[in-house]
C-alpha positions, 0 to 999 in steps of 0.5 A: 506504534510502528517505529521502523515500518517494513513494506512488502513490495510484489512485483510480477517477474513474469511481464516486469514493470519496474516501480516507478522511480518517484515510488522507489525513492518515496520507500528508499528509506524504509525496510523492504522486502520485494516479493518477485512472483511468477504465475503459475497456470491452473493447467501447469505443475509449478515445479515444471514452470520453476525450473522453466524460467526460474533463471530469468525470473530471478534475473527480472527480481535482482533488477527491481531489487538493484533500483532500491538497492540504490537508494540505499534501502535495508532490502530484502527479496524473496521469489515465488512461484504461486498460482494465487498471489493473494494468498502468497502476498499474505503468507510472505508477509506474514513471514517478514512481518511486514506493516504495510503491502503496497499494491505498485501503479503508475505515479509521474509525481507524488503531490497528492495523497490520499489516505482512506482510514477506519476503525481507530484501532488501525487510524494511528498506525495508518497515519504512523506510516503517512508520516513516516514515509512523507517525509521525503517531501510536502504533499498535499494530504486528504484524509477520508474517514470511511466509518463516518456512516456507522460513528456517526458525523460528529465522531467522524469529526473528531477523529479527522481533527485528531488526525490531522492536529496529529499530522501536523505535529509530525511536520505536515503543513497544516493547512495541505491538510484536507478531509472528507466524509462520504454519505451512506449513498456515495460512501464507495463511490466517493473514495474511487473518484476522490483515488483517481484526483490524487497520485498514490492511496494510504489504506487500512487493511480491511477486516480479514475474513476467509478470502478476504486477505491484505489485499482486500476489495477495495484497494484492487478496485481502486488500482482496477479502476485508477492504476494508482499505486496503493499501500495497504497498511495491516491491522496489528498482529 
């Protein structure tokens, strides 16, 4: 159970585009770790880039931290110079015991939330984060069960009905919760299409592999295609 979730927010301090105010307000009540990262070109030495741009990077990071701090958030920050953003996100998420990682994106409102669930173990962690971060508003929530093909339609419907009941018991209006089951032919395209028609996506972490870390293939594809913010809820460590 996640009683007090910690959210990691990676921000590129070399080309700063501050998180939208809606995201700042959404995350404000939570514990936040802002990871300011400065990309290091392959041909450059990290120490050289740090020496040249550290002051500029610190100023950019402090400005982002200030926006979150104004909401009263419990906030920490860390600055990294890195050639591999994904590897750094994974390392910082572990160091700070983060429950979820935000992929910032463009958002004008937070009225329509897409929640993609996979296995039963991580489903309730995803729902716990959804219930906590949605306390500030009354959004429409679409539940998507990405494992329905493997589990079978009856099992999938049981999961989705259970998730609906769980969220309704925690104050989300039942009429504002719908669900979607993919077919074998449309599983990935359905999720991408749904993401385009929603303001914000919450998704469970994929099973980690050698290169598949917190920011796995599907969250990256969603963000690259839609530019929408994606919150990746990590599996319990």
